N, C-alpha and C positions, 0 to 999 in steps of 0.2 A: 504494497498499499503504500500511496506514497505522500510523503510527507506534506502537507500543502504552504506554499510561501506564508513567508510573516512582515511584514514590512513595519516601521518604525514610523516613529508617529507626523515626523514629518516630509516622510516621503520616502522612498526606495533608498536601503544603503545609507545614509550619509545620516538622515535625522532631523531635527531642529538646529543639531551640533554643525551641520554642513551649509542649511539656512541661514545660519546667525556668520559660521563666517562669510558667505558668499553676500551676508548685508555687512559687514564689514570692511571688506574689499570691495566696494560698490564707491562709484567716479565720486568725487563733491562735485555736486551744485554750483556752476559757476558763480554765480545769482552768489551763493552764499562764501565764496573759498575767494574771492576778490576780499569781500569786506572785511571778513575776519584777518586776513592776509596784512589788509588796511591797519587794524586796527591790532594787531601782533606791531608792528613798524612804529607805530605811535604810541605804543608802551616805551618799544626795547629805543627808540635812535634815539631820546634823551639821557638814558644810563648811556650806550654806547659814547655820545657824544660827549658826556663826564670825563671817559675811559679814555678817547683819543685827546684831548683837552688836557689829559693831567700834565703837570709838572713835574715828571716820574726822577728828572735830574735832582731837580733842588725838594724832592717833597721829602727824606731824610733831616733836614733842614727845617725843611714849613713845619712838620711836626715833631721837633722840636723841643717847641719851647713851653713851657710854664704851662701861659695861658690855654693850652690847647689841650695839655691836660686835664688841668683844669675845670676847664667847661668837658671835657669827655664826661672825668667823674664825679663830677654836679648833674648829666644828663641823667646818667646810670642811675645811681641813688633819686633823683628826685621820681623816674618814669617806675623805677622798684618801689618805693615808697607808693608811688600813689597805685598801682596796680593794686599792690596789698589791701591798701586803703578798699578799694572797688571792690575783693572779695570779700573784705570784712564785711562790707553795707551792702552790696552789689548779689552775693550769691542773693539772702534771706530776701530782699525785694525780688527777688527777680521768683522764690516759690513762692510770695505772698501773691502776686499777679497770676503766675501758671497754677496753685492751687487752690485758691482764695476764692468764693465771692463774696464781692461787696457793689455798694454804691459805688458810683462814676467809676469804676474799675477802666474801663475804656477811658475816659480820664485821665489818669494820671499813668497807663505807658502815654497816652502822647508827651504829657511832657515827661515821663521817664528818655526816649527817645526824642525830648526837641534840639537836646544839647544837638547830637546830629545834622541836624538842619541850620541849626543858628549862628551865624559867623563868629569864628572866635573873638573876634574883639568886642562886642555885643558881649559876650561869655563875659570876658575877661571885666565890661565896664556894671552888668552886671553884678560878679562876684566885687567887683567897687563896694557902690552904690548897699551892697546885704556884709561887709564884712570889713570895709574901709575904716578908720578913728570915727568917721560921721555917721557909718554906717544903719542901717538897723539894726543887727548884731552886734558889729563893729565897737558904737559905743559903746555899752554895756559888758564887752570885753577887755577893752581900753578901761574902761573907772572902778571894773567893781576885779580882773585879776591882771592888769597892765599888759595886758596878751596887744599886741598888736600882730597883723596877720600882710598887708599889703607891704611887697618892699623886701617878702625877703625868703628865706627856706622854704619855709613851711608856706607864704604864698606861692611860690613854686608851685609844692605837690597840690595843694589844692587847687591851682588851676589846673593840672592836667587829670588830676581827677575827676573836674567838673565833665573835663569833652570826652577822657576815655573812658568812663565809667558806664557809659550805653550801649558801648560795646559789647563787655560783659554780659550788663540783663538780656538785652536781647539774644546771643550763645544763646546763655540759662535756660529762659524763658525757652525757648524750642527742646532745646535738650527735655526739660523738666515735660510739655509736652507730647516729647516723643515719646517718654517713658511708661512703662505699666502702672498707673498706680494700687494694683492690687498688691504686691508685694507692703507699699507701707499699708493698706488695707489689712494684710494681715498678720504684718507685724505689731502694729493696738489691737487683734483681736488674740496676741499671745501673751496680753501684756505690756506690751512696750508703751514708752512717754510716746505724744506725736513727734517732743525733737530727738528722744532717743530712736527712731523708725529713722527719721531723714539722717541723722550721722550717722544710723551704723549700715541701714537699707538704701534709701535715696544719691547719698553722698557718691559711696563707692558707683554707683551704677553712671550719676555725672560724671562724672569725676572727666573724662572723656572733653564732652565738654565744656567743666568749668575752664578744663586748662586752657583750649581755644580762646573764648570768649581773657580768661588772660593773657596771651598771644595779643590778641586782638588791639585788646587795652595800653597792654606793654609801647607797641607800636607807635599806637597814636597817640600819647602820654612821650615815647623817646622825639617826635616830630612839632611837637606841639612849638608855638611861635605866637601865634595870634595873642589869645588869654593871658601868656603870661607878661609878655612885655608891656599889655595894658595893666593888668595887674600887681604885677611883679618887678618890674623894670629890670632894664640891663646893665646889673651889674658885678663887674668883674667876681668872680669868687664867691659869689653869695647868691646871682640870679640870673647869672646869664650861663645857661644852656649851649649845649652844640649849634640847634638853629636860630639863638641869637647867634652866637658869634658868624657861622657864619654869612650873616646878615650883616650885619659891624666890615667885617673881614669885605666884601664885594664893595664897598666903598672905598675903601681905598689901597686895596692888594686883589687885584683877583685868583691870586693863584695860589693867594695863603688862601682862599674864600675855597677852590677847588680842591685843595687839601683836605682841608677840615670835611668838606660834603664826601670825599673819598671812606675818611674814617667813617662819619655817618653813617654813610652806606653799609663798607664793609659787616660792622659793628648791626647796624638791623641783618642783613640776609644772612650771617654765620648764628645770630639767636632766634629767628625767625627757623633756618634750616637745621637748627638741633631738635627747637623743640616742636616743631610735627615731624621730624624719624620720628622721636619719638612718641607722641601724644597726638597725630592728626594721621593718621599713616592706615587707610582702610587692611584687612587681613585679610 
C-alpha cells in the first residue's frame, strides 16, 4: 500500500520556512528604499563630517587641558545623578500610571510627558520660577534652610532630571503594561503586600525596561543644554558640562569644540553600546 504524500502548511517541501525566506529576500520597493537611504545618509553625514574634520594631530593637545576633563567629569557625575534621581521617583510614577485607576490619570500622563515636547530653555525658565530665590518653592528653601539651587551643581542635576525623567517613565510604563499583572495578584493572594509583590515579583520582570529607560534618560541628561544654561548657568568647574563647553569653545576655537564633541560622542557611544549588549539585546 502506497503511503500518501504529505504536505506542510506552507506548501510542498519547504513549508512556512521557505515562504519566510522568499519574503526576506524579496526586492525592496524603490519608493521605500530611496527615502530610507536618504534618511540614513541624513543621520550619518553629520557624524562622518565630525570625524573627517577632526583635528587628529592636535587632538591630544586639545584634550590635555584640565578644563576638558573637568567638564567631562562634571557631565558624567551630573548625568548619573540625574538618572538615579529619575529612577527613584520615576519608577513609582510609572507604576502609578500603569497599575492604578484614578481621576485625571490621562491629564497626569500628559503633564509627565510635557517636558518631551517643551523647549529646554522654557523648562529652564520654569525651573527658575519654581526653585529660584524668588521662586514658588525656592524662596522657602532659601529663607528656611538656606538652600539655593540655581547656578549650582545641584541645579544642573535638577535641570537634567526635568528633561530626562519622562523618557524613563514612558519606557517603564510601557513595560509594566506589557507585563502580566496576574503575577502580582498571585503574590498578594499568598500574603505578600502590594509593595512586596512589586519589589520581589514585578521589578525583576520589568528590569530590562527599567534599564532601557535609564539608558535613554542618561543619554538625554548627558546632552542637555538649554535647561542647564538657563537654570544653572555656565560656570567652569561648577555648572559647565560638556555641551556647554562645546558651545563656548565653538565661539573662539572651533578645533577645540570639535575635540570636545568627539569626546562626548565617544563616551555616549561606548556607554550606550555596552548597556545595549547587556540589557536590550533580544535573546
